[in-house]
DRENDO-1510 file (C-alpha; in Angstrom, 1 decimal, always signed):
<recs>
REC; n; res; u; v; w
REC; 1; MET; -32.2; +48.2; -7.8 .
REC; 2; GLY; -32.9; +43.6; -6.8 .
REC; 3; ILE; -33.6; +42.2; -9.3 .
REC; 4; GLU; -37.4; +40.9; -7.2 .
REC; 5; ASP; -37.5; +44.7; -9.3 .
REC; 6; LEU; -37.1; +42.7; -12.8 .
REC; 7; GLU; -41.3; +43.7; -14.6 .
REC; 8; LYS; -41.3; +46.8; -13.9 .
REC; 9; PHE; -38.0; +46.6; -16.5 .
REC; 10; LEU; -40.9; +44.9; -19.9 .
REC; 11; PRO; -41.1; +48.3; -22.0 .
REC; 12; VAL; -43.4; +47.1; -24.0 .
REC; 13; VAL; -44.9; +48.9; -27.5 .
REC; 14; LEU; -46.7; +48.2; -29.8 .
REC; 15; ILE; -46.1; +49.3; -33.3 .
REC; 16; ASN; -48.5; +49.0; -37.1 .
REC; 17; ARG; -46.8; +47.3; -40.6 .
REC; 18; ASN; -45.2; +50.8; -41.3 .
REC; 19; TYR; -43.2; +49.7; -38.4 .
REC; 20; VAL; -45.1; +53.2; -36.2 .
REC; 21; VAL; -45.0; +52.8; -32.9 .
REC; 22; THR; -48.8; +53.1; -31.7 .
REC; 23; SER; -49.4; +52.8; -28.3 .
REC; 24; LEU; -46.7; +51.8; -25.7 .
REC; 25; ASN; -47.7; +50.8; -21.6 .
REC; 26; ASP; -46.9; +52.4; -18.4 .
REC; 27; THR; -43.0; +51.3; -18.6 .
REC; 28; GLY; -43.0; +52.1; -21.9 .
REC; 29; LYS; -43.5; +55.6; -21.8 .
REC; 30; MET; -41.9; +56.1; -18.7 .
REC; 31; MET; -38.4; +54.7; -20.3 .
REC; 32; LEU; -38.7; +55.5; -24.2 .
REC; 33; GLY; -40.7; +59.4; -23.5 .
REC; 34; GLU; -43.2; +60.3; -26.3 .
REC; 35; VAL; -42.1; +58.2; -29.1 .
REC; 36; VAL; -46.0; +57.6; -30.8 .
REC; 37; GLY; -45.8; +58.1; -33.6 .
REC; 38; LYS; -42.2; +57.4; -34.6 .
REC; 39; LYS; -40.8; +54.6; -36.3 .
REC; 40; CYS; -39.5; +51.0; -33.4 .
REC; 41; PHE; -36.0; +50.9; -34.8 .
REC; 42; GLN; -35.2; +53.7; -34.0 .
REC; 43; VAL; -37.0; +54.2; -30.8 .
REC; 44; LEU; -35.2; +51.1; -28.8 .
REC; 45; TYR; -32.6; +50.5; -31.1 .
REC; 46; ASN; -30.8; +54.0; -32.5 .
REC; 47; LEU; -31.0; +52.7; -36.2 .
REC; 48; ASP; -31.8; +54.7; -39.6 .
REC; 49; LYS; -33.0; +51.8; -40.7 .
REC; 50; PRO; -35.9; +48.7; -40.0 .
REC; 51; CYS; -34.3; +45.2; -37.7 .
REC; 52; PRO; -34.1; +43.2; -41.3 .
REC; 53; GLU; -31.6; +45.2; -42.9 .
REC; 54; TYR; -29.2; +44.2; -39.1 .
REC; 55; ASN; -30.5; +40.8; -39.9 .
REC; 56; ILE; -32.3; +41.5; -36.2 .
REC; 57; SER; -35.2; +39.8; -36.4 .
REC; 58; CYS; -38.5; +40.7; -37.1 .
REC; 59; PRO; -42.1; +39.8; -35.9 .
REC; 60; ILE; -43.7; +42.1; -38.6 .
REC; 61; LEU; -41.5; +39.5; -40.9 .
REC; 62; SER; -41.5; +36.8; -39.7 .
REC; 63; GLY; -44.7; +36.6; -37.5 .
REC; 64; GLU; -43.5; +35.1; -34.7 .
REC; 65; GLU; -43.2; +35.0; -31.3 .
REC; 66; ASN; -39.9; +34.9; -29.2 .
REC; 67; VAL; -36.8; +35.8; -26.9 .
REC; 68; ASP; -33.0; +36.1; -28.1 .
REC; 69; THR; -30.6; +38.8; -27.2 .
REC; 70; VAL; -29.6; +41.9; -29.7 .
REC; 71; THR; -25.9; +42.8; -29.3 .
REC; 72; LEU; -25.2; +46.6; -31.4 .
REC; 73; ASP; -22.1; +48.6; -31.3 .
REC; 74; PHE; -21.1; +46.9; -28.2 .
REC; 75; GLU; -24.7; +47.4; -26.4 .
REC; 76; VAL; -26.8; +43.8; -25.1 .
REC; 77; TYR; -30.6; +43.9; -25.7 .
REC; 78; LEU; -33.2; +41.3; -24.1 .
REC; 79; ARG; -35.6; +41.6; -26.6 .
REC; 80; THR; -38.8; +40.0; -26.5 .
REC; 81; TYR; -41.4; +40.5; -29.5 .
REC; 82; GLY; -44.7; +39.3; -31.7 .
REC; 83; LYS; -47.6; +39.2; -33.1 .
REC; 84; LEU; -51.6; +40.2; -31.3 .
REC; 85; PRO; -54.3; +38.1; -32.7 .
REC; 86; ILE; -55.6; +41.4; -34.4 .
REC; 87; GLY; -55.1; +42.5; -38.1 .
REC; 88; GLY; -51.3; +44.3; -38.1 .
REC; 89; ILE; -50.0; +44.6; -34.8 .
REC; 90; TYR; -47.7; +43.9; -33.5 .
REC; 91; TRP; -45.8; +43.8; -29.8 .
REC; 92; GLU; -41.3; +44.1; -28.5 .
REC; 93; SER; -40.4; +44.7; -25.4 .
REC; 94; VAL; -36.5; +45.3; -25.1 .
REC; 95; ILE; -33.8; +46.6; -21.7 .
REC; 96; ASN; -30.7; +47.3; -22.1 .
REC; 97; ILE; -28.6; +44.7; -20.6 .
REC; 98; THR; -25.1; +45.4; -21.5 .
REC; 99; ASN; -24.0; +47.5; -17.9 .
REC; 100; LEU; -27.3; +46.1; -15.6 .
REC; 101; SER; -25.0; +42.8; -14.2 .
REC; 102; ILE; -27.2; +42.7; -11.5 .
REC; 103; ILE; -30.6; +42.3; -13.5 .
REC; 104; ARG; -28.3; +39.7; -16.3 .
REC; 105; SER; -28.2; +37.5; -13.4 .
REC; 106; GLY; -31.2; +37.9; -12.3 .
REC; 107; VAL; -32.9; +36.9; -16.1 .
REC; 108; PHE; -31.1; +33.4; -16.3 .
REC; 109; ASP; -30.5; +30.8; -13.5 .
REC; 110; ALA; -26.3; +30.0; -13.4 .
REC; 111; LEU; -26.7; +26.7; -12.9 .
REC; 112; THR; -29.4; +25.2; -15.7 .
REC; 113; GLY; -29.3; +28.1; -18.3 .
REC; 114; LEU; -32.8; +27.8; -18.1 .
REC; 115; TYR; -34.8; +31.3; -17.1 .
REC; 116; SER; -34.6; +32.7; -13.6 .
REC; 117; ARG; -37.8; +32.8; -11.4 .
REC; 118; SER; -36.9; +37.0; -11.2 .
REC; 119; PHE; -37.6; +36.8; -14.5 .
REC; 120; LEU; -40.4; +34.6; -15.4 .
REC; 121; SER; -42.5; +37.0; -13.1 .
REC; 122; GLY; -42.8; +39.8; -15.6 .
REC; 123; MET; -42.8; +37.6; -18.6 .
REC; 124; ILE; -46.2; +35.8; -17.1 .
REC; 125; ASP; -48.0; +38.5; -16.6 .
REC; 126; LYS; -47.5; +39.7; -20.4 .
REC; 127; PHE; -48.9; +36.7; -21.5 .
REC; 128; PHE; -51.5; +36.9; -19.3 .
REC; 129; TYR; -52.7; +40.2; -20.6 .
REC; 130; MET; -52.6; +39.3; -23.7 .
REC; 131; TRP; -54.8; +36.0; -22.5 .
REC; 132; LYS; -57.5; +38.5; -21.2 .
REC; 133; ARG; -57.3; +41.7; -23.3 .
REC; 134; TYR; -57.0; +39.8; -27.0 .
REC; 135; GLY; -58.1; +36.2; -26.1 .
REC; 136; GLU; -54.6; +34.3; -26.6 .
REC; 137; VAL; -54.7; +31.2; -25.2 .
REC; 138; PHE; -51.2; +30.0; -23.4 .
REC; 139; SER; -51.2; +26.8; -20.9 .
REC; 140; VAL; -48.0; +26.0; -17.9 .
REC; 141; LEU; -46.2; +23.1; -17.1 .
REC; 142; PHE; -45.6; +22.9; -13.4 .
REC; 143; ILE; -42.4; +20.6; -13.4 .
REC; 144; ASP; -40.8; +18.5; -9.8 .
REC; 145; MET; -37.5; +16.1; -10.2 .
REC; 146; ASP; -38.9; +12.8; -8.0 .
REC; 147; ASN; -35.9; +12.1; -5.8 .
REC; 148; LEU; -33.3; +15.7; -6.2 .
REC; 149; LYS; -32.9; +15.0; -2.1 .
REC; 150; GLN; -32.3; +11.2; -2.4 .
REC; 151; ILE; -29.6; +12.4; -5.3 .
REC; 152; ASN; -27.8; +14.8; -3.0 .
REC; 153; ASP; -28.0; +11.7; +0.6 .
REC; 154; GLU; -26.2; +9.6; -1.4 .
REC; 155; TYR; -24.3; +11.2; -3.8 .
REC; 156; GLY; -23.9; +14.8; -3.0 .
REC; 157; HIS; -24.7; +17.6; -4.0 .
REC; 158; LEU; -22.4; +18.1; -7.3 .
REC; 159; THR; -24.3; +14.7; -8.8 .
REC; 160; GLY; -27.6; +16.2; -7.8 .
REC; 161; ASP; -26.9; +20.3; -9.5 .
REC; 162; GLU; -25.8; +17.3; -12.7 .
REC; 163; ALA; -29.3; +16.6; -12.3 .
REC; 164; LEU; -30.5; +19.3; -12.2 .
REC; 165; LYS; -28.5; +21.1; -15.8 .
REC; 166; LYS; -29.1; +17.5; -17.4 .
REC; 167; VAL; -33.3; +18.3; -15.9 .
REC; 168; GLY; -33.1; +21.9; -17.4 .
REC; 169; GLN; -31.2; +20.2; -20.9 .
REC; 170; CYS; -34.4; +18.3; -22.0 .
REC; 171; ILE; -37.1; +21.4; -21.2 .
REC; 172; LYS; -34.6; +23.2; -23.1 .
REC; 173; LEU; -34.2; +20.5; -26.6 .
REC; 174; TYR; -37.8; +20.4; -26.4 .
REC; 175; LEU; -39.1; +24.4; -26.7 .
REC; 176; ARG; -40.1; +26.2; -29.5 .
REC; 177; LYS; -38.1; +29.4; -30.0 .
REC; 178; ALA; -41.5; +31.6; -27.6 .
REC; 179; ASP; -41.1; +29.0; -25.0 .
REC; 180; ILE; -40.3; +29.8; -21.7 .
REC; 181; GLY; -38.6; +27.3; -19.4 .
REC; 182; VAL; -37.4; +28.4; -15.8 .
REC; 183; ARG; -36.1; +26.9; -12.6 .
REC; 184; TYR; -38.5; +27.9; -10.8 .
REC; 185; GLY; -36.5; +26.9; -6.8 .
REC; 186; GLY; -34.5; +23.9; -6.2 .
REC; 187; ASP; -35.8; +20.6; -8.0 .
REC; 188; GLU; -38.3; +23.0; -9.3 .
REC; 189; PHE; -39.0; +23.8; -13.3 .
REC; 190; ILE; -42.4; +26.4; -14.9 .
REC; 191; VAL; -42.7; +26.2; -18.4 .
REC; 192; VAL; -44.6; +28.3; -20.0 .
REC; 193; LEU; -46.2; +27.6; -23.6 .
REC; 194; PRO; -48.1; +31.0; -25.5 .
REC; 195; LYS; -51.2; +30.5; -28.2 .
REC; 196; THR; -50.8; +26.6; -26.7 .
REC; 197; ARG; -54.0; +24.4; -25.7 .
REC; 198; ARG; -54.3; +21.7; -22.3 .
REC; 199; GLU; -53.2; +19.0; -25.6 .
REC; 200; GLU; -50.8; +20.6; -27.5 .
REC; 201; ALA; -48.4; +21.4; -24.0 .
REC; 202; ILE; -49.8; +17.3; -23.2 .
REC; 203; LYS; -47.4; +15.8; -25.8 .
REC; 204; VAL; -44.7; +18.8; -24.2 .
REC; 205; ALA; -44.9; +17.8; -21.8 .
REC; 206; LYS; -44.5; +13.8; -22.4 .
REC; 207; ARG; -41.3; +14.8; -24.2 .
REC; 208; ILE; -40.1; +16.4; -21.4 .
REC; 209; ARG; -40.7; +13.2; -19.7 .
REC; 210; GLU; -39.4; +10.9; -21.5 .
REC; 211; CYS; -36.4; +13.1; -21.8 .
REC; 212; ILE; -35.3; +13.1; -18.1 .
REC; 213; SER; -36.6; +9.4; -18.1 .
REC; 214; SER; -33.7; +8.4; -19.7 .
REC; 215; ILE; -30.8; +10.3; -18.8 .
REC; 216; PRO; -28.0; +9.0; -18.6 .
REC; 217; PHE; -26.9; +8.8; -14.1 .
REC; 218; VAL; -25.7; +7.4; -11.4 .
REC; 219; THR; -29.5; +6.3; -10.4 .
REC; 220; LYS; -32.3; +6.9; -12.0 .
REC; 221; LEU; -34.3; +10.6; -12.5 .
REC; 222; SER; -37.9; +11.2; -12.9 .
REC; 223; ALA; -40.2; +14.1; -12.8 .
REC; 224; SER; -43.1; +14.3; -12.3 .
REC; 225; LEU; -45.3; +17.3; -14.1 .
REC; 226; GLY; -48.2; +19.2; -13.6 .
REC; 227; VAL; -50.4; +20.4; -16.1 .
REC; 228; ILE; -52.8; +23.8; -17.4 .
REC; 229; GLU; -54.1; +26.1; -19.8 .
REC; 230; SER; -55.8; +30.0; -19.2 .
REC; 231; SER; -59.5; +30.0; -17.7 .
REC; 232; GLU; -61.9; +32.7; -17.7 .
REC; 233; LYS; -62.1; +32.6; -13.5 .
REC; 234; ASP; -58.0; +32.8; -13.6 .
REC; 235; THR; -58.3; +36.6; -12.1 .
REC; 236; LYS; -54.9; +37.1; -11.7 .
REC; 237; VAL; -51.6; +34.9; -12.7 .
REC; 238; GLU; -51.1; +34.5; -9.2 .
REC; 239; GLU; -53.9; +32.2; -9.4 .
REC; 240; MET; -52.5; +30.6; -12.3 .
REC; 241; ILE; -49.5; +29.4; -10.4 .
REC; 242; GLU; -51.2; +27.8; -7.3 .
REC; 243; ARG; -53.6; +26.2; -10.0 .
REC; 244; ALA; -51.0; +24.6; -11.5 .
REC; 245; ASP; -49.0; +23.6; -7.9 .
REC; 246; LYS; -52.0; +21.5; -7.3 .
REC; 247; VAL; -52.2; +19.5; -10.6 .
REC; 248; LEU; -49.0; +18.7; -9.8 .
REC; 249; TYR; -49.1; +18.0; -6.3 .
REC; 250; TYR; -52.1; +15.9; -7.2 .
REC; 251; ALA; -49.9; +14.2; -10.0 .
REC; 252; LYS; -47.4; +13.4; -7.1 .
REC; 253; SER; -49.5; +12.0; -4.9 .
REC; 254; VAL; -50.2; +9.7; -7.9 .
REC; 255; GLY; -46.9; +8.4; -7.8 .
REC; 256; GLU; -43.7; +9.1; -9.4 .
REC; 257; GLY; -42.6; +10.8; -13.0 .
REC; 258; THR; -46.6; +11.6; -13.3 .
REC; 259; ILE; -48.5; +14.2; -16.0 .
REC; 260; ALA; -51.5; +15.3; -14.4 .
REC; 261; VAL; -54.0; +17.9; -15.7 .
REC; 262; ALA; -56.1; +20.0; -15.2 .
REC; 263; LYS; -59.8; +19.6; -17.0 .
REC; 264; THR; -62.0; +22.3; -14.6 .
REC; 265; GLU; -59.9; +24.3; -12.0 .
REC; 266; GLU; -60.9; +21.4; -8.8 .
REC; 267; GLU; -60.9; +18.4; -11.7 .
REC; 268; PHE; -58.0; +16.6; -12.6 .
REC; 269; TYR; -56.3; +13.5; -14.8 .
REC; 270; THR; -53.4; +11.8; -15.5 .
REC; 271; VAL; -52.0; +11.0; -18.7 .
REC; 272; ASP; -49.8; +8.1; -19.9 .
</recs>
């Protein structure tokens, strides 16, 4: 099983206020079996009491959306969870990554510590589903370093790697708990901002740009950013990524350090 199949390892269960599993996605049914009506803490972690009694974060109590890991009896779980915009229903997705070194290496980018492109695939599918099914708006930032090739050519690839690490640190610095920061490939990064409108996403983009431009380094670092919000016209995730890529391309055509925003599917503008 390769890391390209990571998205298939994302079982999702829906839970009510009483910790009872009310439904599952197809992957959840395949991995967990017939568990509707059972307690989520028993199904997911083999516990006899609710997760908060083991100091494990719970969306039912906090109402938060987050990504984290949990260790129980030397078993390590990667989990995401949150609350649906309908009364009293919560969701949780859990993967046991204890002995799955291939998947673990596919979850995180070794250089920057951000999530990997493989991990993004399954996660953004989930956010897109929540948008189409429940109207949970989300935004995407597409980020590209402006001068990595120049750094590699003048100072060497080790210095270039250090620049990528610094950019990754800036991205992580301004992410909220539920946000997903991803090294998409080379000098490109994607940030997924759940429950976030375009105006708030622009604020995050500005903070990241400012952080990158202020990094003490052998040469000035900068990045161009494209900002989009989920649209009714998007029929699949790939269309969103393509649109974000177009906005980024527009930003880079304007000049280094530009933030471009999609007002519509084809109308873009820049912000200071």
